[in-house]
BALOBA-1460 file (C-alpha; in Angstrom, 3 decimals):
// residues 386
<rec num="1" residu="x" x="8.291" y="-74.195" z="-3.420"/>
<rec num="2" residu="x" x="9.505" y="-70.664" z="-2.793"/>
<rec num="3" residu="x" x="12.829" y="-70.082" z="-4.883"/>
<rec num="4" residu="x" x="14.675" y="-71.448" z="-8.105"/>
<rec num="5" residu="x" x="18.364" y="-70.733" z="-8.786"/>
<rec num="6" residu="x" x="19.332" y="-71.341" z="-12.477"/>
<rec num="7" residu="x" x="22.720" y="-70.904" z="-12.877"/>
<rec num="8" residu="x" x="24.420" y="-71.100" z="-15.853"/>
<rec num="9" residu="x" x="27.979" y="-72.325" z="-16.271"/>
<rec num="10" residu="x" x="30.380" y="-72.027" z="-19.021"/>
<rec num="11" residu="x" x="34.355" y="-73.106" z="-18.017"/>
<rec num="12" residu="x" x="34.489" y="-70.998" z="-15.066"/>
<rec num="13" residu="x" x="34.612" y="-73.954" z="-12.586"/>
<rec num="14" residu="x" x="35.970" y="-71.998" z="-9.598"/>
<rec num="15" residu="x" x="33.759" y="-68.967" z="-9.856"/>
<rec num="16" residu="x" x="30.662" y="-71.876" z="-9.837"/>
<rec num="17" residu="x" x="32.204" y="-73.605" z="-7.042"/>
<rec num="18" residu="x" x="32.394" y="-70.630" z="-4.981"/>
<rec num="19" residu="x" x="29.072" y="-69.006" z="-6.426"/>
<rec num="20" residu="x" x="27.031" y="-72.479" z="-5.441"/>
<rec num="21" residu="x" x="28.379" y="-72.477" z="-1.740"/>
<rec num="22" residu="x" x="26.924" y="-68.983" z="-1.249"/>
<rec num="23" residu="x" x="23.768" y="-69.727" z="-2.668"/>
<rec num="24" residu="x" x="23.561" y="-73.045" z="-0.344"/>
<rec num="25" residu="x" x="24.427" y="-70.694" z="2.621"/>
<rec num="26" residu="x" x="21.543" y="-68.171" z="1.706"/>
<rec num="27" residu="x" x="18.894" y="-70.708" z="0.857"/>
<rec num="28" residu="x" x="18.959" y="-72.505" z="4.303"/>
<rec num="29" residu="x" x="15.895" y="-71.373" z="5.636"/>
<rec num="30" residu="x" x="13.669" y="-70.951" z="2.147"/>
<rec num="31" residu="x" x="11.935" y="-74.113" z="0.274"/>
<rec num="32" residu="x" x="14.034" y="-73.788" z="-2.681"/>
<rec num="33" residu="x" x="16.141" y="-75.424" z="-5.389"/>
<rec num="34" residu="x" x="19.558" y="-74.715" z="-7.454"/>
<rec num="35" residu="x" x="19.657" y="-75.909" z="-10.893"/>
<rec num="36" residu="x" x="22.755" y="-75.914" z="-13.131"/>
<rec num="37" residu="x" x="23.496" y="-75.792" z="-16.299"/>
<rec num="38" residu="x" x="26.272" y="-76.123" z="-17.924"/>
<rec num="39" residu="x" x="26.954" y="-74.808" z="-21.725"/>
<rec num="40" residu="x" x="29.753" y="-77.557" z="-22.284"/>
<rec num="41" residu="x" x="32.425" y="-76.721" z="-20.534"/>
<rec num="42" residu="x" x="35.609" y="-77.930" z="-20.917"/>
<rec num="43" residu="x" x="37.223" y="-77.439" z="-17.909"/>
<rec num="44" residu="x" x="36.082" y="-80.163" z="-15.106"/>
<rec num="45" residu="x" x="33.073" y="-77.894" z="-14.091"/>
<rec num="46" residu="x" x="30.091" y="-81.102" z="-14.218"/>
<rec num="47" residu="x" x="33.100" y="-83.115" z="-12.501"/>
<rec num="48" residu="x" x="33.267" y="-80.781" z="-9.596"/>
<rec num="49" residu="x" x="29.774" y="-80.136" z="-9.359"/>
<rec num="50" residu="x" x="28.838" y="-84.086" z="-9.302"/>
<rec num="51" residu="x" x="31.433" y="-84.631" z="-6.426"/>
<rec num="52" residu="x" x="30.907" y="-81.479" z="-4.295"/>
<rec num="53" residu="x" x="27.624" y="-80.971" z="-4.994"/>
<rec num="54" residu="x" x="25.888" y="-83.914" z="-5.738"/>
<rec num="55" residu="x" x="21.817" y="-83.010" z="-4.701"/>
<rec num="56" residu="x" x="22.077" y="-79.603" z="-6.849"/>
<rec num="57" residu="x" x="20.837" y="-80.977" z="-10.128"/>
<rec num="58" residu="x" x="22.875" y="-80.593" z="-13.078"/>
<rec num="59" residu="x" x="22.533" y="-80.052" z="-17.183"/>
<rec num="60" residu="x" x="24.653" y="-81.126" z="-19.078"/>
<rec num="61" residu="x" x="24.333" y="-79.573" z="-22.418"/>
<rec num="62" residu="x" x="26.006" y="-80.997" z="-25.339"/>
<rec num="63" residu="x" x="27.408" y="-77.673" z="-26.911"/>
<rec num="64" residu="x" x="27.496" y="-74.156" z="-25.710"/>
<rec num="65" residu="x" x="23.911" y="-73.083" z="-26.193"/>
<rec num="66" residu="x" x="24.186" y="-69.386" z="-25.468"/>
<rec num="67" residu="x" x="23.005" y="-67.118" z="-22.240"/>
<rec num="68" residu="x" x="18.905" y="-67.436" z="-23.488"/>
<rec num="69" residu="x" x="18.728" y="-71.047" z="-24.457"/>
<rec num="70" residu="x" x="20.810" y="-71.872" z="-21.374"/>
<rec num="71" residu="x" x="18.341" y="-70.623" z="-18.847"/>
<rec num="72" residu="x" x="15.440" y="-70.871" z="-20.824"/>
<rec num="73" residu="x" x="16.378" y="-74.752" z="-19.923"/>
<rec num="74" residu="x" x="17.056" y="-73.758" z="-16.177"/>
<rec num="75" residu="x" x="13.545" y="-72.265" z="-15.532"/>
<rec num="76" residu="x" x="11.828" y="-75.243" z="-17.687"/>
<rec num="77" residu="x" x="12.967" y="-77.233" z="-14.768"/>
<rec num="78" residu="x" x="12.725" y="-75.266" z="-12.346"/>
<rec num="79" residu="x" x="9.684" y="-75.991" z="-9.704"/>
<rec num="80" residu="x" x="9.863" y="-72.407" z="-7.517"/>
<rec num="81" residu="x" x="7.340" y="-69.429" z="-7.502"/>
<rec num="82" residu="x" x="10.614" y="-67.310" z="-8.024"/>
<rec num="83" residu="x" x="13.284" y="-67.645" z="-10.203"/>
<rec num="84" residu="x" x="16.151" y="-66.459" z="-9.654"/>
<rec num="85" residu="x" x="18.894" y="-65.515" z="-13.043"/>
<rec num="86" residu="x" x="22.026" y="-66.075" z="-11.295"/>
<rec num="87" residu="x" x="25.813" y="-65.595" z="-12.734"/>
<rec num="88" residu="x" x="28.042" y="-68.136" z="-11.932"/>
<rec num="89" residu="x" x="30.621" y="-65.128" z="-10.960"/>
<rec num="90" residu="x" x="28.567" y="-63.966" z="-8.277"/>
<rec num="91" residu="x" x="28.756" y="-64.336" z="-4.748"/>
<rec num="92" residu="x" x="25.597" y="-64.065" z="-2.701"/>
<rec num="93" residu="x" x="25.044" y="-62.668" z="0.966"/>
<rec num="94" residu="x" x="23.884" y="-65.348" z="3.889"/>
<rec num="95" residu="x" x="20.510" y="-63.310" z="4.066"/>
<rec num="96" residu="x" x="20.387" y="-61.722" z="-0.165"/>
<rec num="97" residu="x" x="17.425" y="-64.207" z="-1.157"/>
<rec num="98" residu="x" x="15.229" y="-63.756" z="2.406"/>
<rec num="99" residu="x" x="15.758" y="-59.799" z="1.957"/>
<rec num="100" residu="x" x="14.753" y="-59.995" z="-2.067"/>
<rec num="101" residu="x" x="11.395" y="-62.612" z="-1.226"/>
<rec num="102" residu="x" x="10.333" y="-60.194" z="1.203"/>
<rec num="103" residu="x" x="10.473" y="-57.179" z="-0.884"/>
<rec num="104" residu="x" x="9.186" y="-59.212" z="-4.492"/>
<rec num="105" residu="x" x="5.840" y="-60.113" z="-1.750"/>
<rec num="106" residu="x" x="5.363" y="-56.443" z="-0.849"/>
<rec num="107" residu="x" x="5.129" y="-55.622" z="-5.000"/>
<rec num="108" residu="x" x="1.907" y="-56.579" z="-6.449"/>
<rec num="109" residu="x" x="3.052" y="-54.945" z="-10.019"/>
<rec num="110" residu="x" x="6.509" y="-56.807" z="-9.032"/>
<rec num="111" residu="x" x="8.343" y="-57.368" z="-12.833"/>
<rec num="112" residu="x" x="11.770" y="-58.313" z="-11.942"/>
<rec num="113" residu="x" x="14.112" y="-57.613" z="-8.907"/>
<rec num="114" residu="x" x="17.270" y="-56.387" z="-9.371"/>
<rec num="115" residu="x" x="19.981" y="-55.787" z="-6.349"/>
<rec num="116" residu="x" x="22.776" y="-53.962" z="-5.811"/>
<rec num="117" residu="x" x="26.303" y="-55.401" z="-7.313"/>
<rec num="118" residu="x" x="29.182" y="-54.270" z="-6.397"/>
<rec num="119" residu="x" x="32.815" y="-55.992" z="-8.557"/>
<rec num="120" residu="x" x="35.829" y="-57.947" z="-6.528"/>
<rec num="121" residu="x" x="37.047" y="-54.392" z="-5.197"/>
<rec num="122" residu="x" x="34.138" y="-53.730" z="-3.658"/>
<rec num="123" residu="x" x="32.867" y="-50.544" z="-6.069"/>
<rec num="124" residu="x" x="29.640" y="-50.786" z="-7.146"/>
<rec num="125" residu="x" x="28.707" y="-51.878" z="-10.607"/>
<rec num="126" residu="x" x="26.372" y="-48.947" z="-12.516"/>
<rec num="127" residu="x" x="25.081" y="-51.453" z="-14.578"/>
<rec num="128" residu="x" x="22.922" y="-52.756" z="-12.208"/>
<rec num="129" residu="x" x="20.374" y="-50.197" z="-12.834"/>
<rec num="130" residu="x" x="19.869" y="-49.052" z="-16.248"/>
<rec num="131" residu="x" x="17.323" y="-47.167" z="-18.555"/>
<rec num="132" residu="x" x="15.669" y="-48.664" z="-22.022"/>
<rec num="133" residu="x" x="19.199" y="-47.800" z="-24.709"/>
<rec num="134" residu="x" x="17.412" y="-46.006" z="-27.115"/>
<rec num="135" residu="x" x="19.707" y="-43.703" z="-29.781"/>
<rec num="136" residu="x" x="19.766" y="-41.163" z="-27.555"/>
<rec num="137" residu="x" x="20.453" y="-42.861" z="-24.663"/>
<rec num="138" residu="x" x="22.864" y="-44.492" z="-26.265"/>
<rec num="139" residu="x" x="24.560" y="-41.414" z="-27.116"/>
<rec num="140" residu="x" x="25.030" y="-40.404" z="-23.753"/>
<rec num="141" residu="x" x="26.547" y="-43.079" z="-22.520"/>
<rec num="142" residu="x" x="29.218" y="-43.451" z="-25.079"/>
<rec num="143" residu="x" x="30.346" y="-39.525" z="-24.792"/>
<rec num="144" residu="x" x="30.211" y="-39.786" z="-20.922"/>
<rec num="145" residu="x" x="27.076" y="-37.193" z="-20.762"/>
<rec num="146" residu="x" x="25.899" y="-38.918" z="-17.840"/>
<rec num="147" residu="x" x="28.809" y="-38.248" z="-15.977"/>
<rec num="148" residu="x" x="29.183" y="-34.843" z="-16.630"/>
<rec num="149" residu="x" x="25.274" y="-33.812" z="-15.791"/>
<rec num="150" residu="x" x="24.317" y="-36.647" z="-13.900"/>
<rec num="151" residu="x" x="21.476" y="-34.615" z="-12.095"/>
<rec num="152" residu="x" x="19.761" y="-33.972" z="-15.622"/>
<rec num="153" residu="x" x="17.113" y="-36.208" z="-16.361"/>
<rec num="154" residu="x" x="17.661" y="-35.355" z="-20.317"/>
<rec num="155" residu="x" x="21.138" y="-37.116" z="-19.806"/>
<rec num="156" residu="x" x="21.028" y="-39.550" z="-17.050"/>
<rec num="157" residu="x" x="18.796" y="-42.158" z="-18.128"/>
<rec num="158" residu="x" x="21.570" y="-45.119" z="-19.320"/>
<rec num="159" residu="x" x="23.076" y="-45.866" z="-15.461"/>
<rec num="160" residu="x" x="19.034" y="-44.919" z="-14.533"/>
<rec num="161" residu="x" x="20.860" y="-41.871" z="-12.055"/>
<rec num="162" residu="x" x="16.992" y="-40.962" z="-10.609"/>
<rec num="163" residu="x" x="18.258" y="-43.273" z="-8.180"/>
<rec num="164" residu="x" x="21.547" y="-43.520" z="-6.513"/>
<rec num="165" residu="x" x="23.122" y="-47.348" z="-5.968"/>
<rec num="166" residu="x" x="21.935" y="-46.534" z="-2.225"/>
<rec num="167" residu="x" x="17.925" y="-46.046" z="-3.254"/>
<rec num="168" residu="x" x="15.554" y="-48.551" z="-3.741"/>
<rec num="169" residu="x" x="12.958" y="-47.387" z="-6.893"/>
<rec num="170" residu="x" x="12.170" y="-48.600" z="-10.033"/>
<rec num="171" residu="x" x="13.651" y="-48.600" z="-13.049"/>
<rec num="172" residu="x" x="13.563" y="-49.713" z="-16.817"/>
<rec num="173" residu="x" x="16.676" y="-52.295" z="-16.619"/>
<rec num="174" residu="x" x="18.035" y="-54.879" z="-14.854"/>
<rec num="175" residu="x" x="21.373" y="-57.297" z="-15.366"/>
<rec num="176" residu="x" x="21.217" y="-60.874" z="-16.503"/>
<rec num="177" residu="x" x="23.612" y="-61.662" z="-13.306"/>
<rec num="178" residu="x" x="21.655" y="-61.305" z="-10.793"/>
<rec num="179" residu="x" x="17.197" y="-61.235" z="-11.665"/>
<rec num="180" residu="x" x="14.150" y="-62.541" z="-9.298"/>
<rec num="181" residu="x" x="11.087" y="-62.900" z="-10.633"/>
<rec num="182" residu="x" x="7.958" y="-64.657" z="-10.565"/>
<rec num="183" residu="x" x="8.697" y="-67.908" z="-12.857"/>
<rec num="184" residu="x" x="4.339" y="-67.423" z="-14.036"/>
<rec num="185" residu="x" x="5.683" y="-63.633" z="-15.607"/>
<rec num="186" residu="x" x="8.944" y="-65.527" z="-17.219"/>
<rec num="187" residu="x" x="7.142" y="-68.059" z="-18.969"/>
<rec num="188" residu="x" x="4.743" y="-65.244" z="-19.742"/>
<rec num="189" residu="x" x="6.843" y="-62.987" z="-21.525"/>
<rec num="190" residu="x" x="8.966" y="-65.797" z="-23.229"/>
<rec num="191" residu="x" x="11.303" y="-65.797" z="-21.050"/>
<rec num="192" residu="x" x="14.957" y="-65.040" z="-22.704"/>
<rec num="193" residu="x" x="14.328" y="-64.713" z="-26.423"/>
<rec num="194" residu="x" x="16.896" y="-67.591" z="-28.392"/>
<rec num="195" residu="x" x="17.073" y="-65.707" z="-31.342"/>
<rec num="196" residu="x" x="19.770" y="-63.517" z="-29.008"/>
<rec num="197" residu="x" x="22.910" y="-65.144" z="-28.419"/>
<rec num="198" residu="x" x="23.950" y="-63.525" z="-25.302"/>
<rec num="199" residu="x" x="24.703" y="-59.496" z="-24.346"/>
<rec num="200" residu="x" x="21.162" y="-58.222" z="-24.976"/>
<rec num="201" residu="x" x="19.597" y="-60.614" z="-23.786"/>
<rec num="202" residu="x" x="18.474" y="-59.219" z="-20.209"/>
<rec num="203" residu="x" x="17.748" y="-55.572" z="-21.398"/>
<rec num="204" residu="x" x="15.264" y="-57.799" z="-24.004"/>
<rec num="205" residu="x" x="13.541" y="-59.391" z="-20.834"/>
<rec num="206" residu="x" x="13.531" y="-56.331" z="-18.957"/>
<rec num="207" residu="x" x="11.738" y="-54.176" z="-21.735"/>
<rec num="208" residu="x" x="9.321" y="-57.148" z="-22.316"/>
<rec num="209" residu="x" x="8.098" y="-57.246" z="-18.234"/>
<rec num="210" residu="x" x="7.882" y="-53.217" z="-18.984"/>
<rec num="211" residu="x" x="5.683" y="-53.901" z="-21.850"/>
<rec num="212" residu="x" x="3.657" y="-56.748" z="-20.118"/>
<rec num="213" residu="x" x="2.502" y="-53.956" z="-17.508"/>
<rec num="214" residu="x" x="4.734" y="-54.608" z="-14.728"/>
<rec num="215" residu="x" x="7.250" y="-52.741" z="-12.702"/>
<rec num="216" residu="x" x="10.648" y="-53.525" z="-12.352"/>
<rec num="217" residu="x" x="12.394" y="-52.560" z="-9.380"/>
<rec num="218" residu="x" x="15.816" y="-51.947" z="-8.305"/>
<rec num="219" residu="x" x="16.735" y="-53.525" z="-4.468"/>
<rec num="220" residu="x" x="19.644" y="-51.895" z="-2.727"/>
<rec num="221" residu="x" x="19.111" y="-53.167" z="0.618"/>
<rec num="222" residu="x" x="21.602" y="-56.462" z="-0.025"/>
<rec num="223" residu="x" x="24.700" y="-56.946" z="-1.999"/>
<rec num="224" residu="x" x="25.993" y="-58.979" z="-4.540"/>
<rec num="225" residu="x" x="30.255" y="-59.448" z="-6.081"/>
<rec num="226" residu="x" x="29.883" y="-59.785" z="-9.544"/>
<rec num="227" residu="x" x="33.232" y="-60.269" z="-10.827"/>
<rec num="228" residu="x" x="32.142" y="-58.656" z="-13.993"/>
<rec num="229" residu="x" x="34.359" y="-60.066" z="-16.961"/>
<rec num="230" residu="x" x="35.150" y="-63.907" z="-15.764"/>
<rec num="231" residu="x" x="32.321" y="-65.459" z="-18.082"/>
<rec num="232" residu="x" x="33.187" y="-63.181" z="-20.789"/>
<rec num="233" residu="x" x="36.400" y="-61.741" z="-21.843"/>
<rec num="234" residu="x" x="36.046" y="-58.741" z="-23.095"/>
<rec num="235" residu="x" x="38.021" y="-58.795" z="-26.427"/>
<rec num="236" residu="x" x="37.349" y="-58.072" z="-29.897"/>
<rec num="237" residu="x" x="34.937" y="-60.999" z="-30.239"/>
<rec num="238" residu="x" x="33.267" y="-59.556" z="-27.388"/>
<rec num="239" residu="x" x="32.490" y="-56.405" z="-28.732"/>
<rec num="240" residu="x" x="31.336" y="-57.660" z="-32.223"/>
<rec num="241" residu="x" x="28.965" y="-59.797" z="-30.309"/>
<rec num="242" residu="x" x="27.465" y="-56.914" z="-28.282"/>
<rec num="243" residu="x" x="26.599" y="-54.301" z="-31.167"/>
<rec num="244" residu="x" x="25.052" y="-57.450" z="-33.141"/>
<rec num="245" residu="x" x="23.111" y="-57.825" z="-29.762"/>
<rec num="246" residu="x" x="21.922" y="-54.299" z="-29.339"/>
<rec num="247" residu="x" x="21.164" y="-53.735" z="-33.189"/>
<rec num="248" residu="x" x="19.039" y="-56.874" z="-32.823"/>
<rec num="249" residu="x" x="17.039" y="-55.099" z="-29.313"/>
<rec num="250" residu="x" x="16.749" y="-52.339" z="-31.115"/>
<rec num="251" residu="x" x="15.251" y="-53.738" z="-34.343"/>
<rec num="252" residu="x" x="13.461" y="-56.325" z="-32.357"/>
<rec num="253" residu="x" x="11.605" y="-53.114" z="-30.217"/>
<rec num="254" residu="x" x="12.007" y="-50.045" z="-32.255"/>
<rec num="255" residu="x" x="12.723" y="-51.029" z="-36.104"/>
<rec num="256" residu="x" x="16.376" y="-50.648" z="-36.095"/>
<rec num="257" residu="x" x="18.397" y="-46.843" z="-36.833"/>
<rec num="258" residu="x" x="21.197" y="-46.292" z="-38.864"/>
<rec num="259" residu="x" x="22.285" y="-43.996" z="-35.727"/>
<rec num="260" residu="x" x="22.204" y="-45.964" z="-33.777"/>
<rec num="261" residu="x" x="24.445" y="-48.515" z="-35.191"/>
<rec num="262" residu="x" x="26.506" y="-45.254" z="-35.786"/>
<rec num="263" residu="x" x="26.659" y="-44.736" z="-32.137"/>
<rec num="264" residu="x" x="27.402" y="-48.264" z="-31.268"/>
<rec num="265" residu="x" x="30.353" y="-48.793" z="-33.665"/>
<rec num="266" residu="x" x="31.639" y="-45.722" z="-32.141"/>
<rec num="267" residu="x" x="30.935" y="-47.089" z="-28.514"/>
<rec num="268" residu="x" x="32.904" y="-50.465" z="-29.576"/>
<rec num="269" residu="x" x="35.854" y="-47.963" z="-30.237"/>
<rec num="270" residu="x" x="35.731" y="-46.258" z="-27.144"/>
<rec num="271" residu="x" x="35.416" y="-48.918" z="-25.335"/>
<rec num="272" residu="x" x="38.263" y="-51.253" z="-27.130"/>
<rec num="273" residu="x" x="40.923" y="-48.011" z="-25.832"/>
<rec num="274" residu="x" x="39.295" y="-47.720" z="-22.497"/>
<rec num="275" residu="x" x="39.882" y="-51.577" z="-22.066"/>
<rec num="276" residu="x" x="43.738" y="-51.047" z="-23.019"/>
<rec num="277" residu="x" x="43.890" y="-48.328" z="-20.953"/>
<rec num="278" residu="x" x="42.229" y="-50.133" z="-17.389"/>
<rec num="279" residu="x" x="44.110" y="-53.720" z="-18.256"/>
<rec num="280" residu="x" x="47.609" y="-51.294" z="-17.543"/>
<rec num="281" residu="x" x="46.274" y="-49.940" z="-14.338"/>
<rec num="282" residu="x" x="45.220" y="-52.707" z="-12.137"/>
<rec num="283" residu="x" x="48.536" y="-54.478" z="-11.889"/>
<rec num="284" residu="x" x="50.012" y="-54.545" z="-8.045"/>
<rec num="285" residu="x" x="53.156" y="-55.492" z="-6.432"/>
<rec num="286" residu="x" x="51.243" y="-56.856" z="-3.522"/>
<rec num="287" residu="x" x="53.883" y="-57.081" z="-0.808"/>
<rec num="288" residu="x" x="52.454" y="-58.681" z="2.333"/>
<rec num="289" residu="x" x="49.123" y="-60.531" z="2.711"/>
<rec num="290" residu="x" x="46.817" y="-60.558" z="5.493"/>
<rec num="291" residu="x" x="44.849" y="-63.738" z="6.357"/>
<rec num="292" residu="x" x="41.584" y="-63.415" z="7.964"/>
<rec num="293" residu="x" x="41.472" y="-66.709" z="9.664"/>
<rec num="294" residu="x" x="41.670" y="-69.416" z="12.882"/>
<rec num="295" residu="x" x="43.937" y="-71.923" z="10.941"/>
<rec num="296" residu="x" x="47.293" y="-71.331" z="11.367"/>
<rec num="297" residu="x" x="48.326" y="-74.109" z="9.091"/>
<rec num="298" residu="x" x="46.075" y="-72.166" z="6.677"/>
<rec num="299" residu="x" x="48.862" y="-69.359" z="7.118"/>
<rec num="300" residu="x" x="51.441" y="-71.302" z="6.946"/>
<rec num="301" residu="x" x="50.582" y="-73.392" z="3.887"/>
<rec num="302" residu="x" x="49.937" y="-69.871" z="1.780"/>
<rec num="303" residu="x" x="53.307" y="-68.244" z="3.043"/>
<rec num="304" residu="x" x="54.881" y="-71.311" z="1.694"/>
<rec num="305" residu="x" x="53.082" y="-70.915" z="-1.058"/>
<rec num="306" residu="x" x="53.354" y="-67.224" z="-1.966"/>
<rec num="307" residu="x" x="56.508" y="-67.080" z="-0.690"/>
<rec num="308" residu="x" x="56.106" y="-63.757" z="0.642"/>
<rec num="309" residu="x" x="54.759" y="-62.757" z="4.387"/>
<rec num="310" residu="x" x="51.127" y="-63.863" z="5.071"/>
<rec num="311" residu="x" x="50.308" y="-61.896" z="8.733"/>
<rec num="312" residu="x" x="47.254" y="-64.221" z="10.183"/>
<rec num="313" residu="x" x="44.380" y="-61.898" z="11.919"/>
<rec num="314" residu="x" x="41.740" y="-64.015" z="13.944"/>
<rec num="315" residu="x" x="38.957" y="-62.885" z="13.349"/>
<rec num="316" residu="x" x="37.757" y="-59.465" z="11.112"/>
<rec num="317" residu="x" x="39.513" y="-56.832" z="13.484"/>
<rec num="318" residu="x" x="40.253" y="-53.532" z="11.386"/>
<rec num="319" residu="x" x="42.325" y="-52.087" z="14.176"/>
<rec num="320" residu="x" x="44.642" y="-55.355" z="13.791"/>
<rec num="321" residu="x" x="44.625" y="-54.610" z="10.005"/>
<rec num="322" residu="x" x="44.926" y="-50.679" z="10.022"/>
<rec num="323" residu="x" x="48.063" y="-51.486" z="12.760"/>
<rec num="324" residu="x" x="49.933" y="-53.499" z="9.444"/>
<rec num="325" residu="x" x="48.248" y="-51.823" z="6.765"/>
<rec num="326" residu="x" x="49.552" y="-47.954" z="8.421"/>
<rec num="327" residu="x" x="52.884" y="-49.328" z="8.876"/>
<rec num="328" residu="x" x="54.041" y="-49.020" z="5.520"/>
<rec num="329" residu="x" x="53.001" y="-47.578" z="2.315"/>
<rec num="330" residu="x" x="52.619" y="-51.410" z="1.138"/>
<rec num="331" residu="x" x="49.881" y="-52.874" z="-0.430"/>
<rec num="332" residu="x" x="48.007" y="-55.440" z="1.615"/>
<rec num="333" residu="x" x="46.428" y="-58.696" z="-0.466"/>
<rec num="334" residu="x" x="43.507" y="-59.791" z="2.313"/>
<rec num="335" residu="x" x="42.668" y="-63.533" z="2.014"/>
<rec num="336" residu="x" x="39.170" y="-64.032" z="3.575"/>
<rec num="337" residu="x" x="38.758" y="-67.706" z="5.514"/>
<rec num="338" residu="x" x="35.342" y="-68.791" z="4.427"/>
<rec num="339" residu="x" x="35.974" y="-71.421" z="6.391"/>
<rec num="340" residu="x" x="35.135" y="-69.182" z="9.899"/>
<rec num="341" residu="x" x="33.800" y="-65.849" z="8.122"/>
<rec num="342" residu="x" x="30.644" y="-65.418" z="6.224"/>
<rec num="343" residu="x" x="29.946" y="-64.229" z="2.911"/>
<rec num="344" residu="x" x="28.112" y="-61.289" z="4.404"/>
<rec num="345" residu="x" x="30.489" y="-60.082" z="6.230"/>
<rec num="346" residu="x" x="33.209" y="-60.216" z="3.421"/>
<rec num="347" residu="x" x="31.010" y="-58.211" z="0.938"/>
<rec num="348" residu="x" x="30.626" y="-56.117" z="3.573"/>
<rec num="349" residu="x" x="33.687" y="-55.341" z="4.360"/>
<rec num="350" residu="x" x="35.202" y="-55.156" z="0.288"/>
<rec num="351" residu="x" x="31.988" y="-52.037" z="0.588"/>
<rec num="352" residu="x" x="33.780" y="-50.384" z="3.811"/>
<rec num="353" residu="x" x="37.474" y="-50.711" z="2.734"/>
<rec num="354" residu="x" x="36.918" y="-49.950" z="-1.038"/>
<rec num="355" residu="x" x="39.561" y="-47.976" z="-2.352"/>
<rec num="356" residu="x" x="42.439" y="-47.889" z="-0.260"/>
<rec num="357" residu="x" x="45.713" y="-49.762" z="-0.430"/>
<rec num="358" residu="x" x="43.745" y="-53.274" z="-0.553"/>
<rec num="359" residu="x" x="42.970" y="-56.601" z="-2.713"/>
<rec num="360" residu="x" x="40.558" y="-59.416" z="-1.670"/>
<rec num="361" residu="x" x="40.428" y="-63.165" z="-2.214"/>
<rec num="362" residu="x" x="38.163" y="-65.093" z="-0.617"/>
<rec num="363" residu="x" x="39.399" y="-69.120" z="0.638"/>
<rec num="364" residu="x" x="36.016" y="-70.704" z="-0.096"/>
<rec num="365" residu="x" x="35.297" y="-73.513" z="2.937"/>
<rec num="366" residu="x" x="36.591" y="-76.519" z="2.027"/>
<rec num="367" residu="x" x="37.626" y="-75.217" z="-0.633"/>
<rec num="368" residu="x" x="41.887" y="-75.548" z="-2.366"/>
<rec num="369" residu="x" x="42.025" y="-72.269" z="-3.862"/>
<rec num="370" residu="x" x="41.444" y="-68.110" z="-3.174"/>
<rec num="371" residu="x" x="39.969" y="-66.035" z="-5.771"/>
<rec num="372" residu="x" x="39.211" y="-63.017" z="-6.320"/>
<rec num="373" residu="x" x="39.514" y="-59.309" z="-9.062"/>
<rec num="374" residu="x" x="41.255" y="-56.644" z="-8.252"/>
<rec num="375" residu="x" x="39.174" y="-54.841" z="-11.067"/>
<rec num="376" residu="x" x="35.433" y="-54.570" z="-12.582"/>
<rec num="377" residu="x" x="37.471" y="-55.287" z="-15.750"/>
<rec num="378" residu="x" x="39.696" y="-57.784" z="-15.039"/>
<rec num="379" residu="x" x="38.558" y="-61.577" z="-15.657"/>
<rec num="380" residu="x" x="39.994" y="-62.360" z="-11.819"/>
<rec num="381" residu="x" x="42.683" y="-64.484" z="-10.483"/>
<rec num="382" residu="x" x="43.025" y="-68.359" z="-9.171"/>
<rec num="383" residu="x" x="45.458" y="-69.010" z="-6.298"/>
<rec num="384" residu="x" x="45.337" y="-72.540" z="-5.471"/>
<rec num="385" residu="x" x="46.880" y="-73.894" z="-2.430"/>
<rec num="386" residu="x" x="48.318" y="-76.933" z="-1.930"/>
């Protein structure tokens, strides 16, 4: 078997459904398997999996075992030569795994492959590629020096800015939302460290792979939506755990540092202030909806439910869309009917039309909901369709 995709879920039932749908489409031509590990979700994630995806292997944990242990359990059950660690709040394109596996097999020094991650608005997520968070690198991140001196190797290591978002190459650290590596290597380095509950686990695994003599790669030729924030609420508890996790990583690999702890405390305070400001910026007054779909009945359902005008365009037609968008200064929300529009088409559209007067939601194939996020700091929104 070529590939095992491990999806660790915790209380994100709708995002999980969409994720598994996209993964199934992307694996149609690959000898592969999907393993969903559920960390004792209180929603109906497991019931949904059993009814909609009965052929997907489901591991139901009786407690929330954390990110490292949950994924390690999944990899232990995997049969593929390669494993992909994938967040449930992601959407992959139909050709994502084919492209990534082709690239992986071309690299004899392969460690981990990550890819280009975008948020629900189509904007690039810079944490797709990072450097080792030494105290100095943490300092440049917290105080924004990487923005002021993006071309300087002295300041730009946190987000691995020696590479642009559209440039493939070696990086130190990849994000746990999407990681592809040989299962044998995963087991050789010990997988995710189960002493770390969450948040520094991907940094730790990336660093362990580097120490083993392998190279980690950022691969830009496929994009994956990551609704950053869906599986983790970014509040005071998050910041406390994140700081503890970073302290764990630094103590494990570098012996600890008082300076590093000070930086992390300052960073937590700064993040909290930024978060409050960002939350105020993501509210939109949606006046009209545009539905890309051939299904008129779906348009009628949505219009009745949303109580606002829904304009239907049979397929992705930019001219038809812009005739609507340019007719006024209204904010439009675009709804994609995945029953007739591929995930790759949707992802491409998001990237090409980011930062306009649009927000986006996807209606997964044969699903009774629309799902999307208007910010990389927003938990996202679900619209049920009755």
